[in-house]
C-alpha positions in Angstrom: 0.0 0.0 0.0 1.5 3.4 -0.9 1.5 6.4 1.3 -1.6 8.1 -0.2 -3.6 4.9 0.4 -2.5 4.8 4.0 -3.4 8.4 4.5 -6.9 7.8 3.0 -7.4 4.7 5.2 -6.3 6.7 8.2 -9.0 9.3 7.5 -11.6 6.5 7.8 -9.9 5.1 10.8 -9.9 8.6 12.5 -13.7 8.8 12.0 -14.1 5.3 13.5 -12.0 6.3 16.5 -14.3 9.3 17.1 -17.2 6.9 17.3 -15.4 4.6 19.7 -14.6 7.4 22.0 -18.2 8.8 21.8 -19.6 5.3 22.7 -17.2 5.0 25.6 -18.3 8.4 26.9 -22.0 7.8 26.5 -22.6 4.2 27.4 -25.4 5.1 29.8 -27.4 6.7 26.9 -29.5 5.2 24.2 -27.2 5.2 21.2 -28.7 5.3 17.7 -27.3 4.6 14.3 -28.3 8.2 13.2 -26.5 9.7 16.1 -23.3 7.7 15.7 -23.2 8.1 11.9 -23.3 11.9 12.5 -20.4 11.6 14.9 -18.4 9.8 12.2 -19.6 12.1 9.4 -20.7 9.1 7.3 -24.1 8.4 5.7 -26.1 6.4 8.1 -26.9 3.8 5.5 -23.2 3.2 4.7 -21.8 3.7 8.2 -22.8 0.4 9.6 -21.0 -1.5 6.7 -17.9 0.6 7.2 -17.9 0.1 11.0 -18.3 -3.7 10.5 -15.5 -3.8 7.9 -13.1 -2.0 10.3 -14.1 -3.6 13.6 -14.9 -7.2 12.6 -18.3 -6.9 14.4 -21.4 -4.9 13.9 -21.9 -1.5 15.5 -24.5 -2.8 18.0 -22.6 -6.0 18.7 -19.7 -3.7 19.7 -21.8 -1.5 21.9 -23.4 -4.4 23.6 -20.0 -6.0 24.2 -18.4 -2.8 25.6 -21.5 -2.3 27.9 -21.2 -5.9 29.2 -17.5 -5.7 29.8 -17.8 -2.4 31.6 -20.6 -3.8 33.8 -18.5 -6.8 34.7 -15.8 -4.5 35.9 -18.2 -2.3 37.9 -19.7 -5.4 39.6 -16.3 -5.9 41.2 -15.4 -2.2 41.8 -18.8 -1.2 43.2 -19.4 -4.2 45.5 -22.1 -2.6 47.5 -24.0 -1.0 44.7 -27.3 -2.6 43.5 -27.0 -4.5 40.2 -29.9 -2.4 38.8 -27.9 0.8 39.2 -24.9 -0.7 37.4 -27.2 -1.9 34.6 -28.6 1.6 34.1 -25.1 3.1 34.2 -24.1 0.8 31.4 -27.1 1.6 29.2 -29.4 -1.3 29.9 -33.1 -0.5 30.1 -33.9 -2.9 33.0 -32.1 -5.3 35.3 -33.9 -8.2 33.6 -32.6 -7.2 30.2 -29.2 -6.7 31.7 -29.2 -10.1 33.4 -30.3 -11.9 30.2 -27.6 -10.3 28.1 -24.9 -10.8 30.8 -25.7 -14.5 31.1 -25.6 -15.0 27.3 -22.2 -13.4 27.1 -20.5 -14.5 30.3 -22.3 -17.8 30.6 -23.3 -16.9 34.2 -25.6 -14.4 36.0 -24.2 -11.1 37.3 -24.5 -12.4 40.8 -22.6 -15.6 40.0 -19.9 -13.6 38.2 -19.4 -11.3 41.1 -19.1 -14.2 43.6 -16.8 -16.1 41.3 -14.4 -13.2 40.7 -14.3 -12.3 44.4 -13.6 -16.0 45.2 -10.9 -16.2 42.6 -9.3 -13.0 43.9 -9.0 -14.6 47.3 -7.4 -17.7 46.0 -3.7 -18.2 45.9 -2.0 -17.8 42.5 -1.8 -21.5 41.8 -5.4 -22.1 42.4 -6.3 -19.1 40.2 -4.3 -20.5 37.4 -6.1 -23.8 37.7 -9.5 -22.1 37.5 -8.7 -19.8 34.6 -10.0 -22.2 32.0 -13.5 -21.8 33.5 -13.9 -18.4 31.8 -12.6 -19.3 28.4 -16.1 -19.5 26.9 -17.1 -15.9 27.2 -13.6 -14.8 26.2 -14.2 -16.4 22.8 -16.9 -13.8 22.1 -14.3 -11.0 22.1 -12.6 -10.2 18.8 -8.9 -11.0 18.8 -7.9 -7.5 17.5 -9.3 -4.1 17.9 -9.3 -3.4 14.1 -9.6 -5.7 11.1 -6.0 -6.2 10.2 -6.9 -7.0 6.6 -7.9 -3.4 6.2 -4.9 -1.8 7.9 -2.0 -4.1 6.8 0.2 -3.0 3.9 0.1 -6.6 2.7 -3.5 -7.5 3.7 -5.5 -8.9 0.8 -9.0 -10.3 0.4 -9.7 -13.1 -2.0 -12.2 -10.8 -3.7 -9.2 -8.8 -5.1 -8.6 -11.7 -7.5 -12.2 -11.7 -8.7 -12.5 -8.0 -9.2 -12.2 -6.3 -12.6 -11.9 -2.6 -13.1 -13.3 0.1 -10.9 -14.9 3.0 -12.9 -16.2 6.2 -11.4 -18.8 8.0 -13.5 -21.9 10.2 -13.4 -25.3 8.8 -13.9 -28.4 10.6 -15.0 -31.5 9.9 -12.9 -33.5 7.0 -14.4 -36.7 5.1 -13.6 -37.1 1.4 -12.9 -40.0 -1.0 -12.7 -39.5 -3.6 -10.0 -40.8 -6.7 -8.2 -40.1 -6.6 -4.5 -39.5 -9.4 -2.1 -39.3 -9.3 1.8 -37.4 -12.1 3.5 -34.1 -13.9 3.4 -32.4 -14.0 0.0 -28.7 -14.8 0.4 -27.6 -17.5 -2.1 -31.2 -18.3 -3.2 -30.9 -18.5 -7.0 -34.4 -19.9 -7.4 -35.8 -16.9 -5.6 -34.1 -14.4 -8.0 -35.0 -16.5 -11.0 -38.6 -16.3 -9.9 -38.6 -12.6 -9.3 -36.9 -11.8 -12.6 -39.3 -14.2 -14.3 -42.2 -12.1 -13.1 -40.6 -8.8 -14.0 -39.6 -9.8 -17.5 -42.9 -11.6 -18.2 -44.6 -8.3 -17.4 -42.1 -6.2 -19.3 -42.0 -8.5 -22.4 -45.7 -8.2 -22.8 -45.3 -4.4 -23.0 -42.3 -4.4 -25.3 -40.0 -3.0 -22.6 -37.4 -5.8 -22.9 -36.5 -4.5 -26.4 -35.3 -1.1 -25.1 -31.8 -0.1 -26.1 -29.5 0.5 -23.1 -32.0 -1.1 -20.7 -30.5 -1.5 -17.2 -31.1 -4.7 -15.1 -30.4 -4.2 -11.4 -31.0 -5.5 -7.9 -31.5 -3.2 -4.9 -31.0 -4.3 -1.3 -32.9 -1.7 0.7 -31.7 -2.9 4.1 -28.3 -3.7 5.7 -28.4 -7.4 6.7 -26.2 -6.5 9.7 -29.0 -4.4 11.1 -32.3 -5.8 9.8 -33.7 -9.2 10.7 -33.5 -11.7 7.9 -37.3 -12.0 7.6 -37.7 -8.3 7.1 -35.0 -7.7 4.5 -36.4 -5.9 1.4 -35.0 -6.7 -2.1 -36.1 -5.3 -5.4 -35.2 -6.7 -8.9 -35.5 -3.9 -11.4 -35.6 -3.0 -15.1 -35.1 0.5 -16.3 -38.3 1.8 -18.1 -39.5 5.1 -19.5 -40.6 7.5 -16.8 -44.3 7.5 -17.9 -44.6 3.6 -17.8 -47.8 2.5 -16.1 -47.4 -0.1 -13.4 -49.7 -1.9 -10.9 -50.2 -5.0 -8.8 -46.8 -6.7 -8.0 -45.0 -4.3 -10.3 -43.9 -1.0 -8.7 -42.0 1.9 -10.1 -39.4 4.2 -8.5 -36.6 6.7 -9.5 -32.9 5.9 -9.2 -31.1 9.2 -8.2 -28.4 10.4 -10.6 -25.0 11.5 -9.5 -21.5 10.1 -9.1 -21.2 6.4 -8.6 -18.3 3.9 -8.4 -18.9 0.8 -10.5 -16.8 -2.2 -9.2 -17.0 -5.2 -11.5 -16.8 -8.8 -10.3 -17.3 -12.3 -11.7 -19.0 -14.1 -8.9 -20.3 -17.5 -7.8 -23.7 -17.6 -6.0 -22.1 -17.6 -2.5 -19.6 -14.8 -3.1 -21.8 -11.7 -3.3 -21.5 -10.8 0.4 -17.7 -11.0 0.2 -17.8 -8.8 -2.8 -19.8 -6.1 -1.1 -17.6 -6.3 2.0 -14.5 -5.9 -0.3 -15.8 -2.7 -1.8 -16.4 -1.2 1.7 -13.3 -2.5 3.4 -10.7 -2.4 0.6 -11.6 0.0 -2.2 -13.7 2.7 -0.5 -11.2 3.6 2.3 -8.4 4.2 -0.3 -10.5 5.8 -3.0 -10.6 9.4 -1.8 -14.4 9.2 -1.8 -17.1 9.0 0.9 -20.3 7.0 0.4 -23.3 9.3 -0.4 -26.9 9.2 0.7 -28.3 7.5 -2.5 -29.3 4.0 -3.4 -26.7 1.3 -3.8 -27.4 -1.4 -6.4 -26.0 -4.3 -8.3 -26.0 -3.7 -12.1 -26.0 -6.7 -14.4 -24.4 -6.1 -17.9 -25.6 -8.0 -20.9 -24.4 -11.6 -20.5 -21.4 -12.8 -22.5 -22.5 -15.8 -24.5 -18.9 -17.1 -24.5 -18.7 -17.2 -20.7 -19.3 -20.8 -19.7 -17.8 -21.0 -16.2 -21.1 -20.5 -14.4 -20.0 -17.1 -12.8 -22.1 -14.0 -13.1 -20.7 -10.6 -14.1 -22.0 -7.9 -11.9 -21.2 -4.2 -11.2 -21.6 -3.2 -7.5 -22.6 0.4 -7.7 -21.9 2.7 -4.7 -23.0 6.4 -4.7 -20.0 8.5 -3.8 -18.9 12.1 -3.1 -15.4 13.6 -2.7 -13.9 13.3 0.8 
């Protein structure tokens, strides 16, 4: 990685550090994605992906872990303070919610933890060493490094680098798409997408819309899978259409905002799409000199190459961007 790349990554890292400090200073408060993305000066839609790429865990996994680890320390340092007060000080809404989360993470209740740690403190060193293995389970929940080293290392590479073609930055004019939308899990489900595209192209073919020159075929993922429950994820398969196209029933219509986009081309197997998106956010974007913008991301599917017989799909991952 050359020096300009390192400087650009450091700008992203500096923004992540602002958020980590803010979380630490405000653990007792309710922390929202909107609030933390403003601290980082990132779009709220993209911030969660960027945080996950740098930290190796989602934003709210990180907040929950820091709250639980702080509460564990406070249980020992404030031996006479009610557990409920410690729960509130660490941002939990009730002692019941705190106890459930604590037991899931540490594999024991707060009371059991407190007693165990005090007992271990009173043991001699040899006995403590014997009993250290008892707490390995919860320690496995803690990431091994603070930052994702694949992002920060000069030599860090992701296998997606080998599957990536060119990256092109260009301006798009606003255009309109007709779509069929699905709500639910979709990862790796080829049959689902074949069915959705089948409905869309059957509708479009009957209206002569599949014969358009320069028609765009795309997929939009409206929700971040790190945030939204699987059964609530919204996905739209889309075909560009004239603005005045009439739609109804299962077929909807929406505009795609114009502006500057990065087009990152990949050749992917069915199970590689998540890794490709992660590569864009963790490897390309932090060294690009751009920030993600508040517009829709999408996958754009070029006209298939009839000579391509390896079963892979060519796709452009399209990220709206603005200068840093």
